[in-house]
Residue, then its C-alpha position, 0 to 999 in steps of 0.5 A: m262875864v261868861y265865856i262862850t264855848e261855841w265859836d259860831k255862837f260867839v261870832e254870831q253874837s259879836i256881829q249882832l252886838f256890833r251892829a246894834d251899837p257900832d260906836s260904843t262896841r270894842y273888840v279886844m284880843k289878849y294872848r298869854h304866851c306863858d299859858g298859851k291861851l287866847v282870849l277874845k272879848v267883844t263889849d259894849n259896856r252893857q253886854c260882854l262876850k268872851y271866847k277863850t282857846d288854847q288851840a293853835q288851829e283856831a288862829k285861822k278862825m280868828e283871822k277871819l273874825n278880824n276881817m269881819f270886824f274890819a269890814l264892819m268898821a270900815r264900811g259900816p254895820d250894814v256891809d254884806l259879810s258873805e264876801v269877807t274871807g280869811k285870806e284874799q285871792t290876790d295873795a296866792q302865789p303861783s306854785k314853783k315847778g321844777r324844784g331841784r337841779k337842772q339836768 
């Protein structure tokens, strides 16, 4: 098992692997708090792709990848992934104006 060092390559190859054989492909996340490392693994028992990071900023990337895999698993491997985002538009809260004391 070799770790892929570039995020975009990992995402692209992972989606290709899932689309090739969606019934036997697995997506696994493992976080080791003592090391502060996150390992993502996608495998179909013949090929294994792994990505390792210790950067907290990459959590948003991982969230987007999770949403992509959720869409692929729920809607099928032929779904258009261009509409999948990290956060839904409906979750945005309007900003509160006038914080502080009223006079």
